Structure formats: structure tokens, C-alpha cells
C-alpha positions, -999 to +999 in steps of 0.1 A: -261+384-367-225+394-359-235+398-321-246+360-322-212+351-340-192+370-314-211+353-285-208+319-301-172+327-307-166+339-271-188+307-259-164+283-281-134+300-265-146+295-232-151+258-238-119+254-255-103+269-224-122+247-202-114+215-222-078+224-223-077+229-184-095+196-180-069+181-204-039+196-187-052+186-153-059+151-166-024+150-182-005+160-149-025+136-129-017+107-151+021+118-148+018+122-110+001+084-110+032+073-133+057+087-114+040+075-081+039+039-094+076+039-107+085+049-071+065+022-057+080-002-081+115+011-072+107+008-034+094-027-038+124-040-056+150-022-030+130-040-002+133-073-021+168-065-026+174-057+010+156-091+022+176-112+000+207-097+012+195-105+048+189-137+040+224-143+025+240-127+056+218-149+078+231-178+060+265-170+060+263-162+100+247-196+103+277-213+084+303-193+104+286-203+136+285-241+127+324-235+116+328-218+152+313-247+170+334-271+151+365-253+157+357-253+195+348-291+194+383-297+180+402-273+204+385-291+234+394-324+221+431-311+213+431-298+250+421-331+264+448-350+246+474-326+255+461-329+293+465-367+290+499-366+273+510-339+300+496-364+328+515-392+313+546-373+310+544-363+347+539-396+357+570-409+337+590-378+352+581-389+388+588-425+381+623-414+370+628-390+398+621-419+420+643-444+403+671-417+404+667-414+443+670-450+448+702-453+427+719-424+446 
């Protein structure tokens, strides 16, 4: 009878070790999956944040480009106006020189 109890106890110990090993493997597998999912979620958030930053940068670049085009347009307009004024000044000076020569 003792022999049967020892055999049953040994079988129960082996079963307990097996259940413990399976439980530990399941627990570590669960931890791995949780860490993996947390990392994937973090990466997705970082990618979304980076994309948002790119969108903001692109919008800022577009605004700067519009400002630059407007500034160039104004500069060209002011240069034309300055050229017209310089041409009128040259004509006036030429007329004054001609008048001064006639007076001499």
C-alpha cells in the first residue's frame, strides 16, 4: 500500500511540475505579448506624431513660400517704379543740361 502511495505521490509531483512549467510558459508568453503590444502601440503613436509634425512643417513651408512670392512681387513692383522715376529724372536732367547749354 505504501508503494502505491509513493507512486501516486511521485506522479502527483510530476504532474505538479508539468502544470507549473506550462503555467510559467503561459505567464511569460502573456508578458511577451503585452510588452510587444505596448511597444507596437508606442511606435504607432510616435509615427502618428511624426506625421503630424511633417504636416505642420509642410503647412509652415507653404505659408513661407506664399510670403516669399508676395515679397518678390512687391520688390519687382518697387523696382519698376524706381526705374520709371529714374528715367523721368534722367529726362529732366537732360532737359536742364540742354537749357543750360542754350543759356551759355
